[in-house]
C-alpha positions as CSV (number, residue, x, y, z in Angstrom):
1,M,24.6,-0.1,-1.9
2,Q,23.9,3.4,-3.1
3,L,20.4,4.9,-3.4
4,S,21.3,6.8,-6.6
5,E,21.7,3.5,-8.4
6,Y,17.9,2.9,-8.2
7,T,16.4,5.8,-10.0
8,Y,15.0,6.8,-13.4
9,D,13.4,9.9,-14.9
10,L,9.6,10.0,-14.2
11,P,7.9,12.8,-16.2
12,D,4.9,14.4,-14.6
13,A,2.8,13.5,-17.7
14,A,3.3,9.8,-16.9
15,I,1.8,10.1,-13.4
16,A,-1.9,9.1,-13.1
17,I,-3.6,11.9,-11.2
18,H,-7.1,10.3,-11.6
19,P,-8.3,6.7,-11.7
20,P,-9.3,5.2,-15.0
21,K,-12.9,5.8,-16.1
22,L,-13.8,2.2,-15.4
23,R,-12.2,0.1,-12.6
24,G,-9.9,-2.5,-14.2
25,E,-9.5,-0.8,-17.5
26,T,-5.7,-0.4,-17.1
27,K,-2.7,-1.9,-18.8
28,L,-0.6,-4.8,-17.4
29,L,3.0,-5.3,-18.2
30,V,4.1,-8.9,-17.6
31,L,7.8,-9.3,-16.8
32,D,9.6,-12.6,-16.8
33,K,12.3,-12.1,-14.2
34,K,14.2,-15.2,-15.4
35,N,15.0,-13.9,-18.9
36,G,13.8,-10.2,-18.8
37,S,11.1,-10.7,-21.5
38,I,8.1,-8.4,-21.5
39,Q,4.6,-8.8,-22.6
40,D,2.0,-6.0,-22.9
41,S,-1.5,-6.9,-21.7
42,Y,-4.4,-5.6,-19.6
43,Y,-5.2,-5.9,-15.9
44,R,-8.6,-7.5,-16.8
45,E,-6.6,-10.4,-18.4
46,L,-4.6,-11.1,-15.2
47,D,-6.1,-14.6,-15.0
48,H,-4.3,-15.5,-18.3
49,F,-1.0,-15.4,-16.4
50,L,-2.1,-17.4,-13.3
51,H,-2.1,-21.2,-13.0
52,A,-4.4,-23.6,-11.3
53,G,-3.0,-24.2,-7.8
54,D,-1.5,-20.7,-7.4
55,V,-2.3,-18.9,-4.2
56,L,-3.2,-15.3,-4.8
57,V,-2.9,-13.2,-1.6
58,M,-4.6,-9.8,-1.2
59,N,-4.7,-7.1,1.4
60,N,-8.2,-6.5,2.8
61,T,-7.4,-3.3,4.7
62,K,-9.8,-0.4,4.3
63,V,-8.7,3.3,3.9
64,I,-10.3,5.7,6.3
65,P,-11.1,9.3,5.2
66,A,-8.3,10.4,7.4
67,R,-7.8,14.0,6.4
68,L,-9.5,16.4,8.8
69,L,-9.9,20.2,8.5
70,V,-10.1,21.8,11.9
71,K,-10.0,25.4,13.3
72,N,-8.3,27.0,16.3
73,D,-9.7,29.5,18.7
74,A,-9.0,32.3,16.3
75,G,-10.9,30.5,13.5
76,A,-7.7,29.8,11.5
77,E,-7.8,26.5,9.6
78,R,-5.4,23.7,10.3
79,E,-5.2,20.2,8.7
80,L,-4.8,17.0,10.7
81,L,-4.1,13.6,9.1
82,L,-5.0,10.6,11.2
83,L,-2.3,8.0,11.1
84,E,-2.8,4.3,10.4
85,K,-4.1,1.8,12.9
86,H,-1.8,-0.2,15.1
87,G,-3.0,-3.0,17.3
88,T,-6.6,-4.1,17.8
89,S,-8.1,-1.3,20.0
90,Q,-11.5,-0.1,18.8
91,D,-11.3,3.1,20.8
92,H,-10.2,6.0,18.6
93,H,-10.6,9.0,20.8
94,A,-6.8,9.4,20.8
95,S,-4.6,9.3,17.8
96,L,-1.2,10.2,16.3
97,V,-1.7,12.7,13.5
98,M,0.4,14.6,11.0
99,Y,-0.4,18.3,10.9
100,R,0.0,21.2,8.6
101,K,0.5,24.8,9.8
102,K,1.4,25.7,13.4
103,I,-0.1,24.0,16.4
104,H,1.1,23.8,20.0
105,P,0.7,21.6,23.1
106,Q,-2.6,21.9,25.0
107,Q,-4.2,23.8,22.2
108,K,-7.9,23.2,21.4
109,L,-8.9,22.6,17.9
110,Y,-12.5,22.3,16.6
111,A,-14.3,20.3,14.0
112,D,-18.0,19.9,13.8
113,K,-19.0,19.3,17.4
114,A,-15.7,17.7,18.4
115,V,-13.0,19.4,20.6
116,I,-9.6,18.0,19.8
117,T,-6.7,18.7,22.3
118,V,-3.1,18.6,21.2
119,D,-1.3,16.6,23.9
120,E,2.3,16.5,22.5
121,L,4.2,17.6,19.5
122,L,6.5,14.8,18.2
123,S,9.1,14.6,15.5
124,N,8.6,14.8,11.7
125,G,5.5,16.9,11.8
126,T,3.5,14.5,14.0
127,A,1.5,15.1,17.2
128,R,-0.4,13.1,19.7
129,V,-4.0,14.3,20.2
130,H,-7.2,13.3,21.9
131,S,-10.8,14.2,21.1
132,S,-14.2,14.5,22.8
133,T,-15.6,12.5,19.8
134,D,-14.3,9.2,18.4
135,L,-11.9,10.5,15.7
136,W,-12.8,7.7,13.2
137,E,-16.5,8.5,13.6
138,L,-15.6,12.2,13.0
139,A,-13.5,11.2,9.9
140,E,-16.4,9.3,8.5
141,A,-18.7,12.3,8.9
142,I,-16.4,15.1,7.7
143,G,-13.1,13.7,6.7
144,S,-11.7,13.3,3.2
145,V,-9.6,10.7,1.4
146,P,-5.9,11.0,2.1
147,L,-4.7,11.0,-1.5
148,P,-1.0,10.7,-2.1
149,P,0.8,14.0,-1.9
150,Y,2.2,13.8,-5.4
151,M,-1.4,14.1,-6.8
152,H,-1.4,17.8,-5.6
153,R,-5.2,17.8,-5.3
154,A,-8.0,17.4,-2.8
155,E,-10.6,14.6,-2.9
156,E,-13.0,14.8,-5.8
157,P,-16.2,12.9,-6.6
158,G,-15.3,9.3,-7.1
159,D,-12.2,9.2,-5.0
160,R,-14.1,7.9,-2.0
161,E,-15.0,4.8,-4.0
162,R,-12.0,4.4,-6.3
163,Y,-9.2,4.9,-3.7
164,Q,-10.5,1.7,-2.1
165,T,-10.4,-1.9,-3.2
166,I,-13.7,-3.8,-3.8
167,F,-12.9,-6.2,-1.0
168,A,-11.8,-3.7,1.6
169,K,-13.3,-4.5,5.1
170,E,-10.7,-4.0,7.9
171,K,-10.5,-0.2,8.6
172,G,-7.2,1.2,9.4
173,S,-5.1,2.4,6.4
174,V,-4.3,5.9,5.3
175,A,-3.0,4.8,1.9
176,A,-4.5,2.2,-0.4
177,P,-3.0,-1.1,-1.3
178,T,-2.8,0.2,-4.9
179,A,-2.0,-3.0,-6.8
180,S,-5.5,-4.2,-6.2
181,L,-7.4,-1.0,-6.9
182,N,-8.2,-2.4,-10.4
183,M,-9.4,-5.7,-9.2
184,T,-13.1,-6.3,-10.1
185,P,-15.7,-9.0,-9.1
186,K,-15.6,-10.3,-12.7
187,L,-11.9,-10.7,-12.7
188,L,-11.9,-12.3,-9.2
189,Q,-14.4,-14.8,-10.5
190,K,-12.4,-15.6,-13.6
191,I,-9.3,-16.2,-11.3
192,A,-11.3,-18.5,-9.0
193,N,-12.7,-20.4,-11.9
194,K,-9.2,-21.1,-13.1
195,G,-8.5,-23.0,-9.9
196,V,-6.5,-20.3,-8.1
197,E,-6.9,-20.1,-4.3
198,I,-7.7,-16.5,-3.3
199,R,-6.6,-15.6,0.2
200,E,-6.6,-12.4,2.3
201,L,-4.5,-10.8,5.0
202,T,-4.6,-7.4,6.6
203,L,-1.8,-4.8,6.7
204,H,-2.7,-1.3,7.6
205,V,-0.8,0.9,5.2
206,G,0.8,4.0,6.6
207,L,2.1,7.3,5.3
208,G,5.6,5.9,5.6
209,T,5.0,4.2,2.3
210,F,5.4,7.7,0.7
211,M,8.4,8.8,2.7
212,P,11.6,9.0,0.7
213,I,14.8,7.3,1.6
214,R,16.9,10.1,3.1
215,V,20.3,8.3,3.2
216,E,22.6,7.5,0.3
217,D,23.7,4.2,1.8
218,V,20.5,2.1,1.5
219,T,21.5,-0.3,4.2
220,K,21.3,2.6,6.7
221,H,17.6,3.3,6.0
222,T,15.1,2.7,8.9
223,M,11.8,1.3,7.7
224,H,8.5,2.4,9.2
225,Q,6.3,-0.2,11.0
226,E,2.8,-1.3,9.9
227,Y,0.4,-3.5,11.8
228,F,-0.6,-6.8,10.2
229,E,-2.7,-9.9,10.8
230,I,-2.6,-13.1,8.8
231,P,-5.5,-15.5,9.3
232,H,-4.5,-19.1,10.0
233,S,-6.4,-20.2,6.8
234,T,-4.2,-17.9,4.7
235,A,-1.0,-19.1,6.4
236,K,-2.0,-22.7,6.0
237,S,-2.7,-22.4,2.3
238,I,0.6,-20.7,1.7
239,R,2.6,-23.2,3.7
240,K,0.9,-26.1,1.8
241,A,1.6,-24.4,-1.5
242,K,5.3,-24.0,-0.7
243,E,5.5,-27.6,0.4
244,E,3.9,-28.8,-2.9
245,G,5.9,-26.5,-5.1
246,R,2.9,-24.3,-6.1
247,R,3.3,-20.6,-6.6
248,V,2.3,-17.8,-4.1
249,I,1.4,-14.6,-5.9
250,A,1.4,-11.4,-3.8
251,V,-1.0,-8.6,-4.9
252,G,1.1,-5.6,-4.0
253,T,4.1,-4.6,-2.0
254,T,2.0,-4.5,1.2
255,V,1.3,-8.2,0.9
256,T,4.9,-9.0,0.0
257,R,6.2,-7.1,3.1
258,T,3.7,-8.9,5.3
259,L,4.4,-12.4,4.0
260,E,8.2,-12.0,4.0
261,F,8.3,-10.5,7.5
262,A,6.1,-13.3,8.9
263,S,7.7,-16.1,6.8
264,P,9.2,-18.0,9.8
265,H,5.7,-18.2,11.5
266,I,3.9,-19.0,8.2
267,L,6.3,-21.9,7.4
268,N,6.1,-23.3,10.9
269,D,2.3,-23.2,11.0
270,A,1.9,-20.6,13.7
271,K,-1.6,-19.6,14.7
272,N,-3.0,-16.1,14.9
273,I,0.0,-14.4,13.2
274,S,0.1,-10.6,13.9
275,G,2.6,-7.9,14.6
276,E,4.4,-4.9,13.3
277,A,6.1,-5.4,10.0
278,D,9.2,-3.2,9.5
279,I,11.1,-5.3,6.9
280,F,13.1,-3.3,4.3
281,I,13.5,-5.4,1.2
282,Y,16.2,-4.3,-1.3
283,P,18.4,-6.0,-3.9
284,G,20.3,-8.9,-2.4
285,Y,17.3,-10.1,-0.4
286,T,16.3,-13.8,-0.7
287,F,12.5,-14.2,-0.9
288,K,11.1,-16.9,1.4
289,I,7.4,-16.9,0.3
290,I,6.4,-15.1,-2.8
291,D,6.9,-16.5,-6.4
292,G,5.1,-13.7,-8.2
293,L,4.3,-10.0,-7.6
294,L,1.5,-7.9,-9.0
295,T,2.4,-4.3,-8.4
296,N,2.3,-0.7,-9.7
297,F,5.0,1.4,-11.2
298,H,6.8,3.1,-8.4
299,A,8.5,6.4,-7.8
300,P,12.3,6.7,-8.2
301,E,14.4,6.0,-5.1
302,S,11.5,4.6,-3.1
303,T,11.4,1.7,-0.8
304,V,8.7,0.0,-3.0
305,L,10.8,0.4,-6.1
306,M,13.7,-1.3,-4.3
307,M,11.5,-4.2,-3.3
308,A,10.4,-4.7,-6.9
309,A,14.1,-4.4,-7.9
310,A,15.0,-7.1,-5.4
311,F,12.4,-9.4,-6.8
312,A,12.9,-8.8,-10.5
313,G,16.5,-7.8,-10.7
314,W,17.3,-4.1,-11.2
315,G,18.4,-4.6,-14.8
316,N,15.1,-6.3,-15.7
317,L,13.0,-3.8,-13.8
318,K,14.7,-0.8,-15.3
319,H,14.3,-2.2,-18.8
320,A,10.5,-2.8,-18.1
321,Y,10.1,0.8,-16.8
322,D,11.8,2.2,-19.8
323,H,9.5,0.1,-22.0
324,A,6.5,1.3,-20.0
325,L,7.4,5.0,-20.4
326,V,7.8,4.9,-24.1
327,S,4.6,2.8,-24.4
328,N,2.5,5.3,-22.5
329,Y,1.9,3.3,-19.4
330,T,0.7,5.4,-16.4
331,F,2.6,5.4,-13.1
332,L,2.0,5.4,-9.3
333,S,-1.2,4.7,-7.3
334,Y,-3.9,5.3,-9.9
335,G,-1.8,4.0,-12.8
336,D,-1.1,0.8,-14.7
337,S,0.3,-2.4,-13.2
338,M,3.0,-5.0,-13.8
339,L,3.1,-8.7,-13.0
340,I,6.6,-10.0,-12.2
341,Q,6.9,-13.7,-12.3
């Protein structure tokens, strides 16, 4: 399977660099994966396409302001980006980071009153560091939102709120679960009033979600790991829905990845499901859990594009993307959405 088969031309003008003025005021393309038909709608009307008895699953992870500007002994500025949370530890004095500009082992870096020591340089521009101050507390005090690199801009007023879902509560992500950025309390209430079960899980989204596939043979790609937890109540609702022939709708690729990775445990009623999800879903995959996918429009040749292609069929998805481009939909994290069902 060749990576070059899963691409399209994405003009810069189609990429959403800023969020919509009002949360939820984005478009929604609805794709029927059975026949390829397309319907244009709006995110605020998502409830129109859900059914009583559906189980809608969302990711309640919370993005930390993970981008830190620090200085070395000479006063030169360096940038550290805290990486996503793995496991359950609440001690954040040590962390893996990505760094920009040169640093070296045993070097001291300074931010506010914190002294950060570089313990070890690792591969792919990452390092292991420890700090005199809890790094998450430091990030809350002086850090900034780790916006996706393709936005080519720093945090602006509004990003702290808008690059976060309204139901975010479990700190640990360095990228947002973007399919739910336009969810509003009003829409959630309409969905609940329709008889849809709304359930949550946690997957801490890492920077690996932005990393390109660097091999032409897709089957040779190694997927990054992300820590997840699925409450028993969520797993129980999903298992019961599957037994009764009701639909499970994933809000986003992060939810999809979590549910499909943990499917054996979900379907066998395991308790306290958690672990490191590293499943790479590409065309040819047989989905075990999800029956619908709410997602954004993804970058060419990306792992998330390939997941959407696996669910919708590449022909259907490519047709929908072509329609979205000529219909002035906006793409990527702050952009419009699509519901595949």
